[in-house]
Steps between C-alpha positions, in 0.01 A plus 500: 500500500665191660264223593393498866460174691242526786607181674863604551442886484777538245551620141621278219751665257447266210731561202592349168865471411624763248687227292172316417326832411798601287505185288120501474516854357741372235259214406203739479677761284644245263189286466211735451619841618291729721288701256314700765835634620606565139757213499510303178677164458620611158741747663706209651467299174647785296795540737561121490484482116772770476700391795825487303454862365383661825738303726223404756584131505130415532438177316178413322503185710450710817199683347324249278588173675520646851784266596514431876227727625645503851845615401607827662784542256266490196266752678800728558583475128139570401486829694871595464621852423609387152141382428365828627729693278411297192125554575553877512676487166206300359248763641349268759516751781245352736664157492842658551368692805360188647826324455664766707229495766494127553889476490536778759231348719684169500837662564353671806470160661803337344786750451718612794623861572165672417370744760175385665320816393596428133373144534167629627473749209565222249228280654242784509570582132393155393199512742390826341526345154285203598230695668469757221147508357387221739183587691383245762195709596324457166263216394559238387814434709803333350479121461778255437713759324583863571649691211534169327720377781387194705372629831757283689788667319345856526428466865820320572702777354316766695534296814867451449557878466280604786609233750874581470414860595243420777740263673773765553362637839492143640854404420817601683744643253792275603300175538326439169485650152144570386593443138585134586130408551374241265406138441840375376612457856254215554596352157868506584431343836347194334751520223785440752351169576621362168849479645363310803296261292679163466362457142595858405162581354395742770166327533486393869241259634306602816700250699827669401400854584576489882852358428564759230396782719711366785797481269446855377480630853826329596676657190360844581592469863856402411534782251378764748702365793793748557683251726520210258841334464504462124484740197177498304496667157137587403545760231760635258470856622337665792228742383386648833714593797539213747372542850573268788142478625275801431574839330521804720174674452435862588357549851194658352433211269589235768210628713255498207187292557280347237272773352151405395472577124186705552695738737772577248465864390840552336756280329861610531731309251826382639812373314604149554859381450383364154405857406836661583706620206795287618291187454464576124879497458535150641533216245182299464417192300482519128157449350421213268503576128169609361581413145423180310808297415622519137473201273875430509521506880395242758123521585405572866261272684550198284346185649625145452375303203319242712330761722171433334513128592638547850286366782327770706251344746375840607302513175306191602164594664470381864192278433690327220801427730261357757325290237159658545287513194264794449198492265546706181 
Protein backbone atom coordinates (compact mmCIF):
# COMPACT_ATOMS: atom_id res chain seq x y z
CA UNK A 1 0.00 0.00 0.00
CA UNK A 2 1.18 3.60 -0.59
CA UNK A 3 2.68 5.35 2.40
CA UNK A 4 0.24 7.62 4.28
CA UNK A 5 1.38 10.95 5.73
CA UNK A 6 -0.69 11.97 8.75
CA UNK A 7 0.47 15.60 8.75
CA UNK A 8 -0.75 16.34 5.22
CA UNK A 9 -3.40 13.60 4.99
CA UNK A 10 -2.02 12.41 1.67
CA UNK A 11 -0.56 9.25 0.16
CA UNK A 12 2.94 9.06 -1.25
CA UNK A 13 3.35 7.00 -4.41
CA UNK A 14 7.07 6.30 -4.19
CA UNK A 15 8.53 4.52 -7.19
CA UNK A 16 11.92 3.44 -8.56
CA UNK A 17 12.64 4.07 -12.21
CA UNK A 18 12.41 1.02 -14.49
CA UNK A 19 15.73 1.87 -16.17
CA UNK A 20 17.72 1.46 -12.94
CA UNK A 21 15.92 -1.79 -12.10
CA UNK A 22 16.55 -3.08 -15.63
CA UNK A 23 20.31 -2.49 -15.57
CA UNK A 24 20.55 -3.84 -12.00
CA UNK A 25 18.88 -7.06 -13.16
CA UNK A 26 21.58 -7.41 -15.82
CA UNK A 27 24.35 -6.97 -13.23
CA UNK A 28 22.77 -9.49 -10.86
CA UNK A 29 22.26 -12.16 -13.53
CA UNK A 30 25.76 -11.80 -15.01
CA UNK A 31 27.62 -11.53 -11.70
CA UNK A 32 26.21 -14.26 -9.46
CA UNK A 33 22.90 -15.32 -10.97
CA UNK A 34 19.71 -15.84 -8.97
CA UNK A 35 19.92 -19.45 -7.85
CA UNK A 36 16.69 -19.44 -5.82
CA UNK A 37 14.88 -18.48 -9.02
CA UNK A 38 16.77 -21.14 -10.97
CA UNK A 39 18.83 -18.57 -12.89
CA UNK A 40 22.48 -19.49 -13.33
CA UNK A 41 25.20 -17.13 -14.48
CA UNK A 42 26.68 -19.86 -16.67
CA UNK A 43 23.73 -19.57 -19.05
CA UNK A 44 24.83 -16.08 -20.12
CA UNK A 45 28.49 -17.14 -20.17
CA UNK A 46 27.77 -20.00 -22.59
CA UNK A 47 25.87 -17.67 -24.93
CA UNK A 48 28.69 -15.10 -24.84
CA UNK A 49 31.39 -17.71 -25.51
CA UNK A 50 29.57 -18.86 -28.65
CA UNK A 51 28.27 -15.45 -29.74
CA UNK A 52 29.68 -15.86 -33.27
CA UNK A 53 27.94 -19.19 -33.82
CA UNK A 54 24.56 -18.31 -32.26
CA UNK A 55 24.48 -14.73 -33.60
CA UNK A 56 23.49 -13.21 -30.24
CA UNK A 57 26.17 -10.51 -30.29
CA UNK A 58 26.60 -10.86 -26.51
CA UNK A 59 30.27 -10.21 -25.76
CA UNK A 60 32.18 -11.82 -22.90
CA UNK A 61 33.11 -8.30 -21.81
CA UNK A 62 29.43 -7.63 -21.01
CA UNK A 63 29.13 -10.79 -18.90
CA UNK A 64 32.52 -11.28 -17.26
CA UNK A 65 33.76 -7.69 -17.06
CA UNK A 66 30.31 -6.08 -16.64
CA UNK A 67 31.35 -3.09 -18.72
CA UNK A 68 29.32 0.07 -17.93
CA UNK A 69 26.86 -1.31 -15.38
CA UNK A 70 24.42 1.57 -15.97
CA UNK A 71 24.23 1.17 -19.76
CA UNK A 72 20.70 0.56 -21.00
CA UNK A 73 21.97 -0.63 -24.39
CA UNK A 74 24.06 -3.36 -22.77
CA UNK A 75 21.09 -4.46 -20.65
CA UNK A 76 18.96 -4.64 -23.80
CA UNK A 77 21.60 -6.86 -25.40
CA UNK A 78 21.84 -9.10 -22.31
CA UNK A 79 18.09 -9.86 -22.38
CA UNK A 80 17.60 -9.63 -26.16
CA UNK A 81 15.48 -12.12 -28.17
CA UNK A 82 18.68 -13.46 -29.76
CA UNK A 83 20.11 -14.30 -26.32
CA UNK A 84 16.81 -15.89 -25.30
CA UNK A 85 16.80 -18.05 -28.44
CA UNK A 86 20.41 -19.15 -27.87
CA UNK A 87 19.59 -20.10 -24.28
CA UNK A 88 16.71 -22.30 -25.40
CA UNK A 89 19.02 -24.05 -27.85
CA UNK A 90 21.45 -24.65 -24.96
CA UNK A 91 18.68 -26.10 -22.78
CA UNK A 92 18.63 -23.18 -20.30
CA UNK A 93 14.85 -22.80 -20.30
CA UNK A 94 14.43 -20.91 -17.02
CA UNK A 95 17.01 -18.30 -17.96
CA UNK A 96 15.39 -17.90 -21.38
CA UNK A 97 11.95 -17.44 -19.80
CA UNK A 98 13.34 -14.79 -17.47
CA UNK A 99 14.89 -12.94 -20.41
CA UNK A 100 11.47 -12.76 -22.00
CA UNK A 101 9.77 -11.66 -18.77
CA UNK A 102 12.21 -8.88 -17.93
CA UNK A 103 12.35 -7.66 -21.54
CA UNK A 104 8.56 -7.52 -21.94
CA UNK A 105 8.22 -5.79 -18.55
CA UNK A 106 10.66 -3.08 -19.60
CA UNK A 107 8.99 -2.73 -23.00
CA UNK A 108 5.68 -2.13 -21.21
CA UNK A 109 7.15 1.13 -19.91
CA UNK A 110 9.32 1.97 -22.91
CA UNK A 111 7.75 0.90 -26.20
CA UNK A 112 4.93 2.91 -27.85
CA UNK A 113 1.82 1.45 -29.48
CA UNK A 114 1.09 -1.23 -26.84
CA UNK A 115 -2.44 -1.41 -25.44
CA UNK A 116 -2.67 -0.47 -21.77
CA UNK A 117 -4.20 -3.84 -20.89
CA UNK A 118 -1.26 -5.63 -22.49
CA UNK A 119 1.15 -3.42 -20.53
CA UNK A 120 -0.57 -4.40 -17.28
CA UNK A 121 -0.45 -8.12 -18.18
CA UNK A 122 3.30 -7.91 -18.84
CA UNK A 123 3.91 -6.24 -15.50
CA UNK A 124 1.80 -8.75 -13.59
CA UNK A 125 3.62 -11.69 -15.19
CA UNK A 126 6.93 -10.48 -13.77
CA UNK A 127 5.27 -9.78 -10.41
CA UNK A 128 3.94 -13.34 -10.29
CA UNK A 129 7.42 -14.68 -11.05
CA UNK A 130 9.00 -12.66 -8.23
CA UNK A 131 6.39 -13.62 -5.63
CA UNK A 132 6.43 -17.33 -6.49
CA UNK A 133 7.37 -19.45 -3.44
CA UNK A 134 7.82 -16.31 -1.30
CA UNK A 135 5.94 -16.38 2.03
CA UNK A 136 6.04 -13.31 4.24
CA UNK A 137 3.91 -14.92 6.96
CA UNK A 138 6.57 -17.45 7.94
CA UNK A 139 9.35 -17.11 10.51
CA UNK A 140 12.09 -16.05 10.17
CA UNK A 141 11.12 -13.19 7.84
CA UNK A 142 13.31 -12.26 4.87
CA UNK A 143 16.38 -10.20 5.69
CA UNK A 144 18.58 -8.17 3.39
CA UNK A 145 17.85 -10.48 0.45
CA UNK A 146 14.65 -12.04 -0.90
CA UNK A 147 15.13 -14.90 -3.36
CA UNK A 148 18.81 -13.85 -3.45
CA UNK A 149 17.76 -10.39 -4.65
CA UNK A 150 18.64 -7.33 -2.54
CA UNK A 151 15.47 -6.26 -0.77
CA UNK A 152 15.74 -2.77 -2.33
CA UNK A 153 15.72 -4.27 -5.82
CA UNK A 154 12.99 -6.79 -4.97
CA UNK A 155 10.68 -4.24 -3.35
CA UNK A 156 11.55 -1.61 -5.95
CA UNK A 157 10.48 -3.87 -8.81
CA UNK A 158 7.19 -4.77 -7.11
CA UNK A 159 6.56 -1.13 -6.25
CA UNK A 160 7.24 -0.09 -9.84
CA UNK A 161 4.69 -2.61 -11.10
CA UNK A 162 1.98 -1.84 -8.55
CA UNK A 163 2.28 1.96 -8.52
CA UNK A 164 1.80 2.27 -12.28
CA UNK A 165 -1.47 0.37 -11.94
CA UNK A 166 -2.65 2.08 -8.74
CA UNK A 167 -2.14 5.57 -10.15
CA UNK A 168 -4.50 5.05 -13.11
CA UNK A 169 -7.74 6.14 -11.33
CA UNK A 170 -6.09 9.40 -10.22
CA UNK A 171 -4.84 10.48 -13.66
CA UNK A 172 -6.92 12.09 -16.38
CA UNK A 173 -6.33 10.14 -19.58
CA UNK A 174 -5.41 13.19 -21.66
CA UNK A 175 -3.26 14.92 -19.08
CA UNK A 176 -0.54 12.49 -18.07
CA UNK A 177 0.68 9.04 -19.00
CA UNK A 178 1.01 6.71 -15.96
CA UNK A 179 3.87 4.84 -17.64
CA UNK A 180 5.98 8.02 -17.50
CA UNK A 181 6.33 7.90 -13.71
CA UNK A 182 9.89 7.53 -12.53
CA UNK A 183 12.97 9.19 -11.12
CA UNK A 184 14.62 10.11 -14.43
CA UNK A 185 12.58 13.32 -14.59
CA UNK A 186 14.39 14.74 -11.57
CA UNK A 187 17.73 13.57 -12.95
CA UNK A 188 17.03 15.20 -16.31
CA UNK A 189 16.00 18.41 -14.53
CA UNK A 190 19.41 18.75 -12.93
CA UNK A 191 21.13 17.41 -16.03
CA UNK A 192 19.78 20.36 -18.03
CA UNK A 193 21.76 22.68 -15.76
CA UNK A 194 24.94 21.52 -17.47
CA UNK A 195 24.11 23.76 -20.43
CA UNK A 196 23.48 26.68 -18.06
CA UNK A 197 26.68 26.18 -16.10
CA UNK A 198 29.41 28.62 -17.30
CA UNK A 199 32.09 25.98 -16.71
CA UNK A 200 30.11 23.30 -18.53
CA UNK A 201 30.60 20.72 -15.78
CA UNK A 202 26.97 20.77 -14.61
CA UNK A 203 28.07 21.09 -10.98
CA UNK A 204 26.37 24.31 -9.86
CA UNK A 205 27.29 26.04 -6.63
CA UNK A 206 24.48 27.01 -4.23
CA UNK A 207 24.91 30.67 -5.17
CA UNK A 208 24.31 29.86 -8.85
CA UNK A 209 21.07 27.88 -8.35
CA UNK A 210 18.64 30.87 -8.22
CA UNK A 211 20.11 32.33 -11.42
CA UNK A 212 20.05 28.94 -13.17
CA UNK A 213 16.41 28.31 -12.24
CA UNK A 214 15.49 31.84 -13.33
CA UNK A 215 17.15 31.28 -16.71
CA UNK A 216 15.39 27.92 -17.10
CA UNK A 217 12.01 29.50 -16.31
CA UNK A 218 12.62 32.22 -18.92
CA UNK A 219 13.49 29.62 -21.57
CA UNK A 220 10.44 27.49 -20.76
CA UNK A 221 8.19 30.55 -20.71
CA UNK A 222 9.46 31.63 -24.13
CA UNK A 223 9.07 28.14 -25.56
CA UNK A 224 5.45 27.81 -24.37
CA UNK A 225 4.42 31.34 -25.35
CA UNK A 226 2.18 31.01 -28.45
CA UNK A 227 2.50 34.75 -29.18
CA UNK A 228 6.31 34.95 -29.40
CA UNK A 229 7.67 36.83 -32.41
CA UNK A 230 10.46 34.40 -33.27
CA UNK A 231 10.74 30.74 -34.24
CA UNK A 232 12.13 28.37 -31.61
CA UNK A 233 13.20 24.88 -32.69
CA UNK A 234 13.27 22.58 -29.64
CA UNK A 235 13.15 19.11 -31.16
CA UNK A 236 13.76 17.31 -34.43
CA UNK A 237 10.29 15.78 -34.55
CA UNK A 238 7.08 16.28 -32.63
CA UNK A 239 6.14 13.09 -30.78
CA UNK A 240 2.86 14.15 -29.20
CA UNK A 241 0.11 16.31 -30.73
CA UNK A 242 0.61 20.00 -30.07
CA UNK A 243 -2.10 21.76 -28.04
CA UNK A 244 -2.34 25.50 -27.64
CA UNK A 245 -2.92 25.44 -23.91
CA UNK A 246 -4.63 22.36 -22.50
CA UNK A 247 -6.02 19.23 -24.21
CA UNK A 248 -9.76 18.88 -24.50
CA UNK A 249 -10.73 16.44 -21.77
CA UNK A 250 -13.97 14.52 -21.67
CA UNK A 251 -16.64 16.25 -19.63
CA UNK A 252 -16.80 13.28 -17.29
CA UNK A 253 -13.06 13.34 -16.67
CA UNK A 254 -12.93 17.13 -16.42
CA UNK A 255 -15.24 16.98 -13.42
CA UNK A 256 -13.23 14.25 -11.68
CA UNK A 257 -12.00 15.07 -8.22
CA UNK A 258 -9.13 13.50 -6.38
CA UNK A 259 -10.07 10.04 -5.12
CA UNK A 260 -8.63 8.83 -1.85
CA UNK A 261 -6.67 5.62 -2.59
CA UNK A 262 -8.52 3.74 0.15
CA UNK A 263 -11.84 4.49 -1.61
CA UNK A 264 -10.80 2.99 -4.96
CA UNK A 265 -12.72 -0.23 -5.56
CA UNK A 266 -12.08 -0.73 -9.27
CA UNK A 267 -9.32 0.26 -11.70
CA UNK A 268 -10.38 0.84 -15.30
CA UNK A 269 -7.38 0.99 -17.68
CA UNK A 270 -7.51 3.74 -20.30
CA UNK A 271 -5.35 4.13 -23.37
CA UNK A 272 -3.09 7.17 -23.62
CA UNK A 273 -1.93 8.63 -26.93
CA UNK A 274 1.35 6.77 -26.35
CA UNK A 275 -0.61 3.48 -26.33
CA UNK A 276 -2.36 4.03 -29.68
CA UNK A 277 -1.31 1.74 -32.57
CA UNK A 278 -0.58 4.80 -34.72
CA UNK A 279 2.08 5.88 -32.21
CA UNK A 280 4.05 2.68 -32.89
CA UNK A 281 4.30 3.56 -36.59
CA UNK A 282 5.96 6.90 -35.91
CA UNK A 283 9.72 7.03 -36.23
CA UNK A 284 11.50 7.12 -32.92
CA UNK A 285 15.15 7.47 -32.00
CA UNK A 286 17.54 4.66 -32.80
CA UNK A 287 18.94 2.90 -29.76
CA UNK A 288 22.62 2.91 -28.98
CA UNK A 289 24.56 -0.16 -30.00
CA UNK A 290 24.73 -2.83 -27.32
CA UNK A 291 27.79 -4.54 -28.81
CA UNK A 292 31.45 -4.06 -27.94
CA UNK A 293 33.52 -2.41 -30.67
CA UNK A 294 35.72 -4.74 -32.69
CA UNK A 295 39.53 -4.45 -32.36
CA UNK A 296 39.89 -2.89 -35.81
CA UNK A 297 37.33 -0.14 -35.13
CA UNK A 298 37.49 2.99 -32.99
CA UNK A 299 36.78 2.37 -29.31
CA UNK A 300 33.85 4.18 -27.69
CA UNK A 301 34.31 6.20 -24.52
CA UNK A 302 38.03 6.81 -24.94
CA UNK A 303 39.36 9.41 -22.49
CA UNK A 304 42.26 11.79 -23.16
CA UNK A 305 45.75 10.58 -22.34
CA UNK A 306 46.23 13.21 -19.61
CA UNK A 307 42.83 12.58 -17.99
CA UNK A 308 44.54 10.86 -15.05
CA UNK A 309 46.66 13.93 -14.28
CA UNK A 310 43.93 16.50 -14.88
CA UNK A 311 43.09 18.72 -11.89
CA UNK A 312 39.72 17.94 -10.26
CA UNK A 313 39.26 19.89 -7.04
CA UNK A 314 35.99 18.08 -6.26
CA UNK A 315 38.14 15.11 -5.18
CA UNK A 316 39.78 17.21 -2.45
CA UNK A 317 38.03 16.84 0.90
CA UNK A 318 36.47 20.06 2.29
CA UNK A 319 38.57 20.12 5.46
CA UNK A 320 41.73 19.81 3.36
CA UNK A 321 40.68 22.74 1.18
CA UNK A 322 40.07 24.79 4.32
CA UNK A 323 43.42 23.80 5.75
CA UNK A 324 41.92 22.08 8.80
CA UNK A 325 43.99 19.21 10.15
CA UNK A 326 42.21 16.22 11.67
CA UNK A 327 43.89 13.75 14.03
CA UNK A 328 44.50 10.37 12.49
